[in-house]
N, C-alpha and C positions, 0 to 999 in steps of 0.2 A: 451518570446517565446510562440507562439500560437500553439495549437495542432490541427491536422486535425481530425474532428469527423467521417470521413469516414473509412471504413474497406477495406483494400486492399485484392483483390482476384485474384488469378492466374487461368487461364483456358487454355486448349489446344483445338485447332480447326483443323480439317482436312483442307488442303490447299484450296479445292474448296469453302468451307464455309467461310473461312477467306477472300478469294478474293471477294466473294459476299458482305461480310461486308465492305471491303475496297471500293468497288464500290458504295455502298449505302451511306457510310460516305462521300465520295467525292461528290456524287450527292446532298445529303441533306445539305452539308456543316456542318457536325457534326463530332464529334470524334467517333471512334468505341466504345469506352467505353460508350458514351452517348446513342448510339443506343442500346447497350446491356442492359444498365440500364432501358431504356424505354420498351424494349421488356420483360424483366423480370417482371417489374411492371405490364404490361398488362396481362401477363401470370398468375401471382399470384392473381391479382384482379379477373380474370375469374374463377380461381380455388376456391377462397374464396366465390364467389357469386354462386358457384355450377353450373356454365355454363357447359353444356355438349357439346361435339363435335357435329356439325350439322349432321354428317353422322353416328352418334352412333345408332346402330340398336335398342337400347332400346326405341327410339322414335317411332318405327314402331309397337310396341307391340299392341296398341289399334286397329290399322287397321288390323293386323294379327288375332287378337281375333275375330273381326267381320268376317273376311274372312273364318276362320275355325270353326266358331260357328255351332254346329249341325253336323259337319262332321264325328263325331265318331272317331277322331284321338285317337288311343290307345297307340301308341309308342312315345308319346311326350317326355317322360323322357329319352328315348334313342336317339331320333333324334331332340332334342331341337334346335341344331344349324341349322339344315335344315329349321326348321320353323322360327326361329328368322331371318335368312338371306334370307328367302323366296326363297329357292332353288327350281328349277324346278323338276318335277317328284314326287311331294308330292300330295297325294290324300286324 
């Protein structure tokens, strides 16, 4: 008797997401399980390599530091989100 080295996992998906998975599986001629395994592998690899989301505002900090340099911003501790997200109306 051979044993399967894989671990079985059960997950629940909302119907719209499940239908999208079905469509992609059909289009790519793969099983839904294979698509999920590949997606999880890519996701975990990106996390392990420290890849940040491209839209993460943390990457805007150097440009914002240049923008507000010498501006005498005194309430940065209070309005940090306004500066980080570069919201209008900041002087």
